[in-house]
N, C-alpha and C positions, 0 to 999 in steps of 0.2 A: 568438784570439778569446776568450780568457779562460773563466772558468768560470760557465757559464750554469745557472741552476735556475728552475723553476718550482713555484708553490705553487697548491693548490686554492683557489678564492674561497669565501668563508663561504656558506651556504645561502642568505641573503636575497639577494644580487646574483648568484648562479648563472646566472639565465636571461640576465643581462648580460654576465656576465665570464667569459671562458674560463680567464684564470689571472692571478696576480700573478707576477712574475718580477724577477729580479736578474742582472745580467752584471757579473762582476769582472774588470776589464782585468789582463792579465798581461804581455804581452809587446810592446805597442805595435803589434800587427798590426791592419789593417783588418778590418772585419767584413762579411761579405756577407749581406744579407736577401733573401729571395725572398717572392713572393706568397703570402698565406695566407687571403685574404679578409676580414681583419680589420683594425681600427684600434686604435692604441695611445696611451696617454697615457704620457709618459717624463719622467723627471728625469734630466738628462744635463749634466755641466758645469757645474752651477748654473742650468740654465734648464729651465722645463717646457714640454715641447712636445707638440703633437696629430702623431701620425705617420699620414697617412692611409693608407686602403688601396692597395697596389701592384699595377701592371699589367706590371712588369717587375723586374728585379734591382736593388738599392740598395746601395751600399758605403759603409759609415760609417767615417769617418776615425777613428784611434784618439783615445780619450778624453784630454783635456787634464791630468785629474787621476787620483789612484789610488783615487779613491771609486767604489764600484759605481753602475752605472745601474739605476736603479729603472722597473719599469713595470707597467701594467695593460692588459691586451689584451681587449678588447671582442668578444663574439661577433659573427658576421654575422645581421645584422637589427637589431643595438642601437645602431651608431654613430650613425645620424642623429637618433634619440631621446635619446641621452644628451646629443649635443653641441648640439641643439636647433636645427641648420641641415642641409640635404641634405648628407648625406656626400660627395655629388660635388664640394662646394666645396672639399675637401681630399684630393680623389683625386692620388695620386703626389706628395705636398707634405707638408713638415715645416715647421708654422707655430707660434708662440707662442701657447700657451693663451690669453693676453691677447685674440687676435683673435677668438676663439670665446666666450670667457666674459669680457667686459670687466670685470664689475663683481665677479668673484670671483677671477680670476686673480692678482691682487697678494697677497691675503690669503693665497692657497694657495701661492703661491711663496715667499712669507716663512716660512711655517710649514714646508715642505720644507727650506728653507735652514738653518733651525735646529734642525731635528730630527736625531737620531743616524740613521745609514743603516738601522738596523734598523727603525725605526719609520715610514719613508717609505711603505712598501708600505699600511700601514694608513691613513695620511693619504690615499693615492690612492684606496684602496677607499671610504673613508668619503666623497671627494668624488663618487664615481659614484653611490654610495647616497643622497645627499642630492637628485640629480636626480630622483628617483623616475620614472624613465622606464620605459616598456613596450617591448619590442622589437617589431618587425614580424613577427609569428608566421608571416603567409605567407612572407615571406622566409628565416626560420629553417627553415620546413618544406621549402622548394626547396634550402636548402644541405644540408638533411638528406639529400634524395633524390641530390642531385648526387655527395654525398659516399659513396655507397653503390653507385651504379650509372654505367653512361655513357649514360643516358637523353637523348635529345635535348631541347633546352629546350622546344620545342612540346609534347613528351609529358609534361614535368614539369607545364608550365602547364596543360594539360587535366586531368591527374591532380589538380591542386590546384583546379580548377573555376575557372579565370580566364583570360583571354586572353594570349598571349605578350605583347601590347603592355602590358597592365597589369602582369604580372609584371616585365617589364623596368623599368617606371616606378617601381615600387616599389624593386626592386633597387637601381636608381640612388642614390634616395633614401636607403635604409637603409645601403647599403654603400659606395656610391661609384661602383662600375663596374655593368656589366648582367650578367644570369645566363649568358650566354655565357662572359665571362671567369671567373665563378665556377665554371663546369663544367671549365673548363680547369685552374684552380687545384685543382680536387677530384681531378682525374685525376692531376695530378703529385704530389698527396699520396699517392694510393693506389699510384703508382710508389714513392715513397720508402717506404713500408710494407712493399711486396714485398721492396724491395732490403735493408730492414734485418732481414731473416729469418737465422737462423744460418747457413742453407742457402739462399741464393736461387736461383731459377730462372736460366737463362739469359737475357741480355738480352732478346732478342727474345720470349721468353716472357712474360717480365714485362710488356713494353709490351702485348702482347695482354691479359693479364690484367688490366691496369689501364684497358684500355679505348681504346688507341690502334689507329688503322686499320693501322698497320704499324710497323715498327722506325724507317723513316725519318720517317715522321709524328711518332713519339716523340721522334726525335733534333732535328728542328725545333722542336717545341713546348717542349721543354727548354731549349734554346738561348735561345728567346725569352723565357721566364720567368726563367732563372737567369743567362743570360750564359755558361754553361759547355757543354762537350760532356757527355753524359749520364754517360760511365764517369767523368769527372773529378768532375762534382756528385755522383754517387750515392756515391763513396768516403767523403764526410764527412757526407752529408746524414743528418738526424735530424728526425722529427716532432715539431714544436712543437704545443702545445695551440692549438685554434682553435674 
């Protein structure tokens, strides 16, 4: 999978950006990516792509060059505003940025191609900052609640003072998928965090602590989201910024 590094975003874009990141290919292996509720803009093999929010695992083929992959990850609630389109239009998709920003993509791609790899993250960051977008605070608040508890969607919507239908509509526009998927992704991330401790609990106890109804429920959900059995997935899983 190569060396993967994350960098904190500048303060001015922190409400929109979870992190800037680089992945350095090292051995030609495929890379498995699992859902995190986020959308990324990435520069990979000389192409600028929008990588929409995922609802299942995605396996990226090895890069064709030795150059690092550069990316900027948008927080849940920010994608629709930054793109200028409903985020559902790029759900589970990888599309050229030119299909989303037709008037700006060519100049940005040219600048990225001409830049040193070390400067590309700055170019991506400035491209997002120039959008002057505002995230959907309702969706951001819902994501915050899902990250910290296994409360059902109806309870989160009521706590935020909106209907479940309104929360679904806003989440689909801002992230790409609905709040039920976001809750499942948050539960998976809690499981990863519990499994990354120096001395993790037995798997059944981790499943309960993460909010699964049972170990079999956890196993089924992990397979759907990651394509791997829980034991295999959790061997190498690490939390990424989201």
